C-alpha positions, 0 to 999 in steps of 0.5 A: 471723398473716398473712392467708390467701389465699382460694382461686382468687384471683389471686397479684398484682394485675398483669394478669389471665389471659385468660379462656377461653370455656367452649366452648373449655375444653371443647374443650381438655379433651375434646382437640378443640381445633385447633392454630393453623397456623403462618404461611407465605410465598407461594412466589416464582414464577420469572420465565417467559420466552417464545420468539419464534414463527416462524410469523405475522409473524416471517418478514417481520421477518426479510426486513425486517432482511436488506433493511436489511442489504443497504441499509446495505452499499450506502449504506456501498459508495457512500461508500467509492466516492466516498472512494476517487474523491476519493483517486484525483483526489488521487494523479493531482494529486501524480503529475503533480508528481512528473512535472514534478519529475522534469524539473526534478530531472534538468535542475538535476542536468545543471547541476551535473554539467556545471559541476563544482560538486562541486570548488567544494563541496569533494568529489572527484567528483560521486558524492561530492556526491551522497551527501554533500548527500543528493541522489538515489542515482548510479543515479537521478540518472543516470536522472533526468539521462537522461530530462531530457536525452532528452525535453521537460517536456511529453513526459515528463509525457505519457509518465511516467518509467517508460514514458519510460525504456523508449522510451530502452532500446529507441531504444538498441537500434536504429541511431538510438539518440538519436531518442526525442524525435523519435519521440514528436513523431511518435507513431511506430509500435512493432509495429503500435501507435503510442507513445501506445497503448503501455504501458511492459509493451509496450515493455519486451516488444518491446525483449525481443524485439528483444534476442532477435533481435539475439542470434540473429543472432550465432550462428555461429562468426564471431559468437561471436568477434565477441562475444568481440572486442567484449567484450575491447575494452569491458573494456579501453576501460572500465579505461582510463576508469577510470585517466583519472578517468572512474570513472562510465564506462559500457562496454558490448558490444551487438550492432546490426543483426547486428554487435557493437560497444562503447557506452560512457557517460561524464558530461560533466564527467568527459569535459571532465576527460580532454580 
């Protein structure tokens, strides 16, 4: 017969139940015991931002920033100015070389034209040689030749190609149209200023006024008939020159000193072939 357990004895020899104190037991029995408080988390405090104030030292800081910006802009402008001066100096050096090269190119083209080099190279004309050899376009080539013929290299360098060609056009409207080189040597007056003080634009304006004056002198019935006759002669001469092989000849009706006439320009090699 199994042995009986004593009342109140533990069921096993394992860990014993925690023993409550008499005060605790009494508090539980009477309902006065406080339940244990649950664990709580400390709330995270959001970061605070502070706005800069606009009083005190702030205005001085803004003024200092503005001054720094102005100083940096002035320094950058100074650097840009120095850089621009260097570039302009380089451009002027190349411009001087261009003018010198213009006279040299014109002289060489004139030599090729005079000796009719296009025939030896197998081209039917001087213009064909310009195109085939990759040389300047016809209008540019003839203009360059005229500059080289009209001026020395020193004169062309002093005038510049644009002003030099405008002066050639101006002298063509006068009775003595082949004295551009002499006019430059003497620094002749154009209007009330010498050539050295005239720009290319000034010379073109004087040229325009002179042409207007020459045209005004041709008003009237007799002058109109003279103009028609000159234009008809120019057209006839141009056709004759082209038929004889001078396909590059330029013939125009012009008025000088109140009189209409015909002006022709024929390349040297084509003129030689016709003679």
